C-alpha positions, 0 to 999 in steps of 0.5 A: 423369751424373757431373760431370767436368773435361772439356777444354772445362771446363778451357779455359773455367775456365783462360781465365776465371781468367786473364782475371780477372787479366790484366784487372785488370792492364789496369785498374790499368796505364797506358792507351794505351801499348804495354804496355796494347795488348799486355796488352789483346790478351791479355785479348781472346784469353782472353775469346775462349777463355772465350766460345767454349769455353762452347759445349762445356759443357752441364750438362743436355745443352742450352744455357742462358741463359749461352750467350746471354751468350757470344754477346753477349760475342763481339759486345761484344769485337768492338765494344770492339776496333773502338772502340779501333781507330777512336779511340772511347776512351770507348766502348772503355773502357766496353765493356771495363769492362762486359765485365769486370764482367758477363761475368767477375765476375757470370757467374762468380758465377752459374756457381758456384751449386750447381745449375750444372755448375761450381758443383756440381763445386766445392761437391761437391769441397769436401764442401759439396753 
C-alpha cells in the first residue's frame, strides 16, 4: 500500500503543527488574562483535532500504541480544562505543559521514525528512505 496524504493525515498533521506554534504562544505569553484564555482554548481545540483525527490514521491497517496516547490526551485535556475552571492552576499548568511536551513533541518525534506512516512519507519524499 502506497503512503498518501489522506484528509485525516492532513488534518492531523496540520492541527499538530498549529498546536506546536499556538502552544508556544501560550507558554511565552502572560498567564490568566483574556488573551491566555482565548489562545488556550484554540490550543485545546487543535489538540482535540489532533487526537481525534489520529483514529483514522492506521499505517498497517490497525491501531498502534500511539492511539493509546490519543485516548490519554483526550482525558488529560478534559482534566486540564477542569483544573483551570475550578481554580486549580498548578494542576492545570502541569497537565498542559506535560501534554505539550509528551503529546506533541515526544510523540511527534516518534511519528517521524522511518517505520511509521508519517515518517516513511517524510523520509521517502526527501529521498532518504
